[in-house]
C-alpha positions in Angstrom: -30.3 4.7 -3.1 -26.7 4.1 -4.4 -24.5 1.1 -4.2 -24.2 1.4 -0.4 -27.9 1.2 0.4 -27.2 -2.0 2.3 -25.8 0.0 5.2 -28.6 2.5 5.7 -30.6 -0.1 7.6 -33.6 0.2 5.2 -32.8 -2.5 2.7 -32.2 -5.8 4.5 -31.6 -8.8 2.2 -33.5 -12.0 3.0 -32.2 -15.5 2.2 -34.6 -18.2 1.1 -34.1 -21.6 2.8 -32.8 -24.5 0.8 -36.1 -26.3 1.3 -38.1 -23.4 -0.2 -35.6 -23.2 -3.1 -36.1 -26.9 -3.9 -39.8 -26.2 -4.4 -39.2 -23.7 -7.1 -39.7 -25.0 -10.7 -36.9 -24.8 -13.2 -39.0 -22.4 -15.3 -39.4 -20.1 -12.4 -35.7 -20.3 -11.6 -34.9 -19.4 -15.2 -37.3 -16.5 -15.2 -35.8 -15.2 -11.9 -32.3 -15.4 -13.4 -33.5 -13.6 -16.5 -35.0 -10.8 -14.4 -31.8 -10.6 -12.3 -29.7 -10.2 -15.4 -31.9 -7.4 -16.7 -31.7 -5.6 -13.3 -27.9 -6.1 -13.3 -27.6 -4.6 -16.8 -29.7 -1.6 -15.8 -27.7 -1.1 -12.7 -24.4 -1.0 -14.7 -25.9 1.5 -17.0 -26.9 3.7 -14.1 -23.3 3.5 -12.7 -21.8 4.6 -16.0 -24.0 7.6 -15.9 -23.0 8.7 -12.5 -20.9 11.8 -12.0 -18.4 13.2 -9.5 -21.3 14.5 -7.4 -21.1 11.1 -5.6 -17.7 12.2 -4.2 -19.2 12.4 -0.7 -20.0 8.7 -0.9 -16.4 7.8 -1.8 -14.9 10.3 0.6 -16.8 8.7 3.5 -15.0 5.5 2.9 -11.7 7.1 2.0 -11.6 9.1 5.3 -11.7 5.8 7.2 -8.7 4.3 5.5 -6.6 7.4 4.6 -3.9 6.8 7.2 -3.6 3.2 5.9 -3.4 4.4 2.3 -0.5 6.7 3.1 1.4 3.9 5.0 1.0 1.3 2.2 1.9 3.8 -0.5 5.1 4.7 1.3 6.0 1.0 1.6 5.3 0.3 -2.0 7.0 3.4 -3.2 10.2 2.6 -1.2 10.5 -0.9 -2.6 13.7 -1.2 -4.6 14.6 -3.2 -7.6 16.9 -5.7 -6.1 18.5 -6.4 -9.4 19.9 -2.9 -9.5 21.2 -3.5 -5.9 22.9 -6.9 -6.2 23.5 -8.9 -9.4 26.1 -11.4 -10.7 29.4 -9.7 -11.4 31.0 -11.8 -14.1 34.5 -12.2 -15.5 36.0 -12.3 -11.9 39.2 -14.0 -10.8 37.4 -15.5 -7.8 34.0 -16.6 -6.7 31.7 -19.3 -8.2 32.6 -20.9 -11.4 30.5 -19.3 -14.2 28.9 -22.2 -16.2 28.7 -19.9 -19.3 32.5 -19.6 -19.4 33.5 -23.2 -19.0 34.9 -23.4 -22.6 36.9 -20.2 -22.0 38.3 -21.7 -18.8 39.4 -24.9 -20.6 41.2 -22.6 -23.1 43.2 -21.0 -20.3 41.1 -18.0 -19.5 41.4 -17.0 -15.8 38.4 -14.7 -15.5 35.8 -17.4 -15.4 34.2 -16.8 -12.1 31.2 -14.8 -10.9 30.1 -13.4 -7.5 27.2 -11.4 -6.1 27.7 -7.7 -5.7 26.7 -4.2 -6.6 27.5 -3.2 -10.1 29.2 0.1 -11.0 26.4 2.4 -12.1 28.7 3.7 -14.9 28.9 0.2 -16.3 25.1 -0.2 -16.5 23.0 1.3 -19.2 19.2 1.2 -19.2 17.8 -1.6 -21.4 14.4 -2.6 -22.7 14.5 -5.4 -20.0 14.0 -2.8 -17.3 10.4 -2.5 -18.3 9.9 -6.2 -17.5 11.0 -5.8 -13.9 7.7 -4.3 -13.0 5.8 -6.4 -10.5 2.5 -7.8 -11.7 -0.1 -7.7 -9.0 -3.5 -9.4 -9.4 -6.1 -8.9 -6.7 -9.0 -11.4 -6.8 -12.1 -10.0 -5.0 -15.0 -12.0 -3.7 -18.2 -10.6 -5.3 -20.4 -13.7 -4.6 -24.0 -13.4 -3.4 -23.0 -14.4 0.1 -20.9 -11.2 0.4 -24.1 -9.2 -0.2 -26.3 -11.4 1.8 -24.1 -11.4 5.0 -23.0 -7.8 4.9 -25.5 -6.9 7.5 -24.2 -9.7 9.8 -20.5 -9.0 9.8 -19.7 -6.2 7.3 -17.7 -8.4 5.0 -18.7 -6.6 1.8 -17.6 -3.3 3.3 -14.2 -4.8 4.2 -13.9 -6.0 0.6 -14.6 -2.6 -0.7 -12.2 -0.9 1.7 -9.5 -3.4 0.8 -10.1 -2.7 -2.9 -10.0 1.0 -2.3 -6.8 0.7 -0.3 -5.1 -1.1 -3.2 -6.2 1.4 -5.8 -5.4 4.5 -3.8 -2.0 3.2 -2.6 -0.9 2.2 -6.1 -1.8 5.5 -7.7 1.3 7.1 -9.2 3.3 3.9 -9.0 2.7 2.7 -12.5 6.4 2.7 -13.1 6.9 -0.1 -10.5 3.7 -2.1 -10.6 1.1 -3.2 -13.1 -2.1 -4.4 -11.4 -5.5 -5.8 -12.1 -8.6 -6.3 -10.0 -10.7 -9.3 -10.9 -13.9 -10.6 -9.3 -15.1 -14.2 -8.6 -18.5 -15.5 -7.7 -20.8 -18.4 -8.4 -21.4 -16.9 -11.8 -17.9 -16.2 -13.0 -14.2 -17.0 -12.2 -13.0 -13.7 -13.7 -15.1 -10.5 -13.7 -12.7 -7.8 -14.9 -13.0 -4.7 -12.7 -9.6 -3.2 -13.4 -7.5 -4.6 -16.3 -3.7 -4.7 -16.6 -2.3 -1.4 -17.8 -5.7 0.4 -17.4 -5.8 1.6 -13.7 -8.6 4.0 -12.9 -7.2 7.5 -13.4 -9.2 9.4 -10.8 -11.4 8.8 -7.8 -14.6 9.0 -9.8 -13.4 6.0 -11.8 -12.3 4.2 -8.6 -15.8 4.7 -7.2 -17.3 3.1 -10.2 -15.1 0.0 -9.7 -16.6 -0.3 -6.2 -20.1 0.2 -7.5 -19.7 -2.5 -10.1 -18.5 -4.9 -7.5 -21.6 -4.3 -5.3 -23.9 -4.6 -8.3 -22.4 -8.0 -9.3 -22.7 -9.3 -5.8 -26.3 -8.2 -5.6 -27.4 -9.9 -8.8 -25.1 -12.8 -9.5 -26.1 -16.5 -9.4 -25.3 -18.7 -6.5 -22.2 -20.9 -6.2 -18.5 -20.6 -5.5 -15.7 -20.5 -8.1 -12.9 -19.3 -5.7 -10.6 -22.2 -6.6 -11.2 -21.9 -10.4 -10.6 -18.2 -10.2 -7.4 -18.6 -8.3 -6.0 -21.1 -10.8 -7.0 -18.9 -13.7 -5.4 -15.8 -12.1 -2.1 -17.6 -11.3 -2.0 -19.0 -14.8 -2.5 -15.6 -16.4 0.1 -14.0 -14.2 2.7 -16.8 -14.4 2.7 -16.5 -18.1 4.7 -13.3 -17.6 7.6 -15.4 -16.1 9.9 -14.5 -13.2 10.5 -10.8 -12.6 14.2 -11.7 -12.4 15.4 -15.1 -13.4 18.5 -14.9 -11.1 16.7 -13.7 -8.0 13.5 -15.6 -8.7 11.5 -12.6 -7.4 7.9 -13.4 -8.0 4.7 -11.7 -9.2 1.8 -11.6 -6.8 -1.8 -12.9 -6.6 -4.0 -12.1 -3.6 -7.4 -13.8 -3.5 -9.9 -12.4 -1.0 -12.8 -14.6 0.0 -15.5 -15.1 2.6 -14.5 -18.7 3.0 -18.0 -20.1 2.3 -16.5 -23.4 1.3 -18.6 -26.0 3.3 -21.9 -24.8 1.8 -20.7 -25.8 -1.7 -18.7 -28.9 -0.8 -15.3 -27.4 -1.4 -12.2 -28.8 0.3 -9.6 -26.2 1.4 -6.9 -28.5 0.4 -8.0 -27.9 -3.2 -7.3 -24.2 -2.7 -4.0 -25.0 -1.1 -3.0 -26.9 -4.3 -4.2 -24.0 -6.5 -2.2 -21.4 -4.6 1.0 -23.4 -5.3 0.3 -23.8 -9.0 3.3 -21.7 -10.2 6.9 -21.1 -9.1 6.7 -17.6 -10.7 3.8 -16.4 -8.6 3.5 -15.8 -4.8 -0.2 -16.4 -4.2 -2.0 -15.6 -0.9 -5.6 -16.0 0.4 -7.2 -13.5 2.7 -10.5 -14.4 4.4 -12.6 -11.3 5.1 -15.8 -13.1 6.3 -16.8 -16.4 8.0 -19.6 -18.5 9.2 -18.6 -19.7 12.6 -14.8 -20.6 12.5 -14.7 -21.7 8.9 -12.3 -18.9 7.9 -9.7 -20.1 10.4 -10.1 -23.7 9.4 -9.6 -22.8 5.7 -6.6 -20.6 6.5 -5.1 -23.5 8.5 -5.3 -25.8 5.6 -3.3 -23.5 3.3 0.5 -23.4 2.8 2.3 -21.8 5.6 2.3 -18.1 5.4 -0.2 -18.0 2.6 -3.5 -18.0 4.5 -4.7 -14.8 6.3 -7.8 -13.9 8.3 -8.9 -10.3 8.5 -12.2 -9.3 10.1 -11.2 -5.7 10.9 -10.5 -3.2 8.2 -7.8 -1.6 10.4 -5.9 -4.9 10.1 -5.8 -4.8 6.3 -2.5 -2.8 6.1 -0.8 -5.3 8.5 -2.0 -8.2 6.4 -0.9 -6.6 3.1 2.5 -5.7 4.6 3.0 -9.3 5.6 2.1 -10.5 2.1 4.3 -8.0 0.4 7.2 -9.0 2.6 6.6 -12.7 1.9 6.7 -11.9 -1.9 9.9 -9.9 -1.3 8.3 -6.8 -2.7 9.2 -4.7 0.3 
């Protein structure tokens, strides 16, 4: 039992062929969907009733990624607010002409220049704006049916869960620097809320439930692919928060994880490339954690340079995340 029963070798999912599906009546499809929704609801109720006794399940996964958690947490914790390091020093006698002081310059004022530099700490007082320098991080996780179906083939769902666990564990205690959310996408939805902004799971029991809900959705969701719609929605929601720093143009971050199952649903990777570039206020990246043949590489190759990543080994996740964080100028 439990959400990880896929990996005990006793519960192998079977995929019905497209030909067999075509023979199923609409009434039978509707009834099957109704039963799946009932089973999903029951599963969610079971998850909410679970206790910390399932710690062994969580710990088994945590032990595998513990070194990576420590490394990523150190990198995120060491990230500095660049605005406190270098900013515009105004009212200078040399440097770049300050557009905001053109009128003063015309009136004979000499201190109408600005230049980059480190401000005197004594001159700076904390302001309400400091709160808005938090980085907003939104992680889109693939909880489509194919993740569940092909777990036995290449372990893609396990990688997705480990990536999610890595994020939650590494960001624990860093609420003063980051505000994050974890949202799922599948053929059924472009935004399943697993962790909402400002409401991170407070303990490992809650983090385990996040993973369990991810598996439950993947097990019972309808077929299809809404990766592109989910990406556009995520970037739109995050970009509404604006730049972290208007002068530095440091950006918020969206990371979309997917099994790159595009060809089955007639999706063009170039559409995803366009979606990833929707906002100047958001640095958006795609990480492929599964693939049929070489589709993941083909999809990644069609995305903007530095935005597409392929990861088929959980041990490579920290390297991929570090590359993304550096691209977004977070570390």
